[in-house]
N, C-alpha and C positions, 0 to 999 in steps of 0.2 A: 337331490343338490341344488336346483333353482330356489328352493325354500331356505337352505342354508346360506346361499349366496345372498339373497334379499336380507335375511336376517343379520348376518354377520355385517354386511354394507351398511345396513342402518344403524348398527351399533357403532361401527367405526366413524359414521358421520356425526354422531351424536356424543362422541368422545365416551363412550360407555362400554368400550370393547375389552379394556385390560380384566375386569373382573366379571364379564359376562358369562352366565352358565346355558346350558341346554335349555331351549325353550319349552321343553316339557316340564312342567311345574314340579313333578316329582324328583326328577334329575338334578344333581347338582354338580354335574361333571362340567369341565372349562374347556373350550376347544384350544387346543395347541397351537403355537406358531406354525408348525408344519402343515397342519390342518388348514388354517386359514389361508395359507398360501396355496394351498391344493384347490380350494373352492373358490377365492376370490381372484379374478383375473385382471381386474382394472388396475394400471399401474398408479393412477391417482389414489384410488382407496388404499391400496397397499402402502403408499407414502405416508397416508394419513396414520394408517396402523403403526408403521414405524416410528413416526413422531411420537405418538401415544405411548410407545412402548419406552422412548427415550425420556419423555416427559415423568414417566412413572419410576423410571429409573433414578432419575435425578432427585425425585421427591422421596424416595426412600434412602437416599444416602446423606447423612447429615452434614458431611464434608464438602457437597457439591452444591451449586446454586447457580441460577441463571443471571446474566447480566441485567442488570435494571434499567438500563436506558429506556426511557418512556418512548423514543423515536423507533424502538424496536432492534434488538440484536438477538441473535440465536447462539452466542457464545455460552458456553458451560465454564465455570470458574471453580477452582479448587480453593477453598477457604483457608486452609494451611498456608501460611507464608504471606498471605495477602494482609499486609499491614494496614493501618489507617492510611487512606489517600492512594492505594494503590489503583491503578487504572487497568481496565479491560484492555487484553491485547489486541483485540479486533476493533473496537470503535472508540478507545480511550476513554470511555465513560468512567467517572470516578463512583464506586457504590459504597455505602455504609452496610457492613456485616454484622452490625451489633444492634440494629433495629430495623423495621421494614419501610424506614423513609427511603424513596427511589434514589438517592444520590447522597453522598459524604456532605455533611453539612456544618463542617467546622466553621466557626468556632462554636456554634450552638450545640450543646449536647443531646444524646437521643432522646434523653426525658423532656426536652424542648419541644421535640417533634411529635405533636399530639397524634397526628394521622397515622393509622395502620391499615395495610391492605393485605388481604389474604392472598398468599402466592399462588394458591390452585384455583379459586373462582373470582378473585379480583374484588371481594367484597370489601368495601372501605369502612371503617368505623373508627370512633375514637377511643384511644385506651384509657382516658380519663373516666368517661362515663360509660363505655361500651355500647352507645347507641351508634345506629347507622350515620356515616358521615354525612349523606343527603338523605332529606333536605333538613337535618338537625343543625348543621354545621356550615356555616357560609364562609369561614376560615378557620386558620389554625387555632384561634383563641375564643371562639365563639362555642362554649361548652357549658351546659347546665351544671357541671362540678364546680364551675369557677364563678357563678353568676355575681357572686359577694363581692368577689376581687373585680370583676369587670365593671360592677356599678361605680367604684371610684377610681378606676385606672382606664375608663373609656377613652378620655383624653389622651392620655400617655400611650395607649395601645394605638390610636389613630396616627399619632406622629410616627411611631415606629413602623406601623403596617405601611403607611404611604412611602417612607423611605426604603422598606424592604422590597415593595412592589416596584418602586422606580428603579432600584439596582437590578431587579429580576428583568425588566423591561429593556435596560441598557445591556445587559448580557445578551439577551435576544439580538439586539441590534449588533452586538460584537460578533457573534456567530454568522449572522446574516452578511456582514462585512466581509469576514474570512472566506466564506462561500463564494462570494462574489469575486473576490480577489483570485481565490483558486481557480474559478472559470476564466478570467483574463489571464492567467498566467499560461493557459493552455495554448492561447492563441500565438501563432509565429511571429516572431520579431518583437516580442515583448521581453524586456530585460528581466533578470532575476528579481522575484518579488518575495523571497523567502523572508527578508528582514520585516517586511510588512506582515507576513502571516504569522510571524513569530509574536510580534506585537499584539496582534488581535487574540492570540492565544493567552498572553499576559493580561490583556483587558479583560477577556472574558473570565480568567480565573479571579482576578481582583474585584469584579462585580459580584461574583458568587459569594466570596469572603464578606464583602460588605453587606450582601443580603442578609446572610446568616449572622453577621455581627449584630444586626438589629433586633433578631429574635434572642441572642445572648444577652445583649443589653437589656431588653425588655424584661426578662425573668431574673436577671442578676440584682441582688437587692444589697450587696456590699458597695455601700458609698464610697469608700476609700479607693477600692480597686477599680471601681468604675470610672474614677477621674482618669485614671491611666488609660483604660480601655477607650474612653471617648476621645483622648488626646491622639490615640494611636489610630482610630478609627478616622478620625478627621484629616490626619495626615495622608492616610492612604486614600482617602476620598479626593483630597487636593491633587495628589499625583495621578490618581486615575483619571479623574477629569482632564488634567492636562495630556496624558496620553491619548 
């Protein structure tokens, strides 16, 4: 029994318990859940085992997925009925379920978002050239499959990239501001600040749209439609800066 306990504990800690078999090489029997519960007594190890079972279940169900919030969220989402822009009921993070980019990226399309990440092992790679994201890619556009384009679009890319980065930083500021106001609101004798929190949420969403508008505009080659897009983007940017 001590040998089994050590073996199963090691497998659980290494996230290799779901498909583990008897340690005897000629035996392919797999330990049952009831057997593992009877052998392993540590509540911490059992909790890790139950998490492994849950992860395996979600991976096996094509209609289930985890919330993609990079800050961490353990909410399981049902893909059916989650239209574009649907938010996680627990953390309100808005995910994209058509590609592996960690958040909804309107108005940029999924094809614009080159970076892919394996949901199981978190390996990042570029879907254009299939090479590892690091160290081959420094940003979303630095791809060997697009070298010829990058050569003549370098200046154009730098302009859009700087704008995109600015809006992402500004969005982080809006999030930080909202968190600060939330903590202030908890203090006694402070008047209702709900309207300020709502303004911060709008500001955060506007910065997000502006950031991905840069991606959309960079790839869009339709000059006629781009005139309209740029006008709308400029208007949104002016109003967002004012807010």
